[in-house]
N, C-alpha and C positions, 0 to 999 in steps of 0.2 A: 277305781283308781287304777291308771295305767303304769306300767312298770316304768314306763320313760319319765312319768311324772314324778314317780319316786326317786328314781336315779337322779334327775336334775334337782331335785329337793336335797338330796345327800350330796350333791356336788356343790350347792349353795351354801349349805350349812357348814361344810368341810373348807371349802375354798374360801368362802367370802366371811363366814362368822367364826372360823377356826374351831369350830366343834370336831373333836377326836372322832374321826369315821368310826373308830372299832365300837362306841359306844352307840353308834346309829343304828336302829331298828325300828321297823314297822309299828310296834306296839309301845315305843318309848314317848313319853310328853316331853313336852320342850324343858319342863322343870327337870326330868331325869337326865335329858342332855345337858343340864345347867345353862341353858340358854334363858336369860332374863327378859322381861318384859321390853327393854330397850331394844334387845337384839331381836326379838321378834317382830317389833314395829320395822326395825332395819330390814329384816328379811322381806317384810310385806312391801315396803318401797322398793327393794331390788326386784322383786317379782312385778311388781307394779311397771316399773320402768322397762324392763327387758320383755314383757310378755302384753304390754298394754291391758291389763285387767286391774279391776279396783276391788279394795276390800273394805269391809265395813270394820271400824275401829273394834267393834263389840265383839267380832269374830277371834280377835287375839286376845281377849280376856279369859277365854275358856281353858282353865289350867289342867282339865282331863284330856283335853283333846290330843291324842295321839298322832304321831307323824302321818300314819297311813290316813287317817280320818282328814287329816289338813290336805294330804296328797289328792285326795279324793274332792275336796274342796276345791282346790286349786284345778284339778282338771274339769271340773264343773263350770268354774268362771271361764278357763279357756275354751271349751266348747260352746259356751253362751256370748263369745266376742262375736261382733258382727263381722269382720275380718274372715274369721273361722267359718261362718255361714255363707259368706261370698266365696271361700276357698282360696282367700289371699292369707297371707301371713304377715 
């Protein structure tokens, strides 16, 4: 996980979903952040639209996934984008 990806998720969680930024920490799960499954799906849609990545819905069902793990997964998806491999954004 890169710091930039984690910071971007903090911004999306606090700005787009209204999560209290003081509660957000790398080892917190979405449940601990009081982000319900609908809000997690909304976050997925936001990330898909903003960064042209695609999530498998099963990925959002893991209640034990920490924000740090999720950020690592998002970073892997970003790194795997065809546009990222071609050097375009």
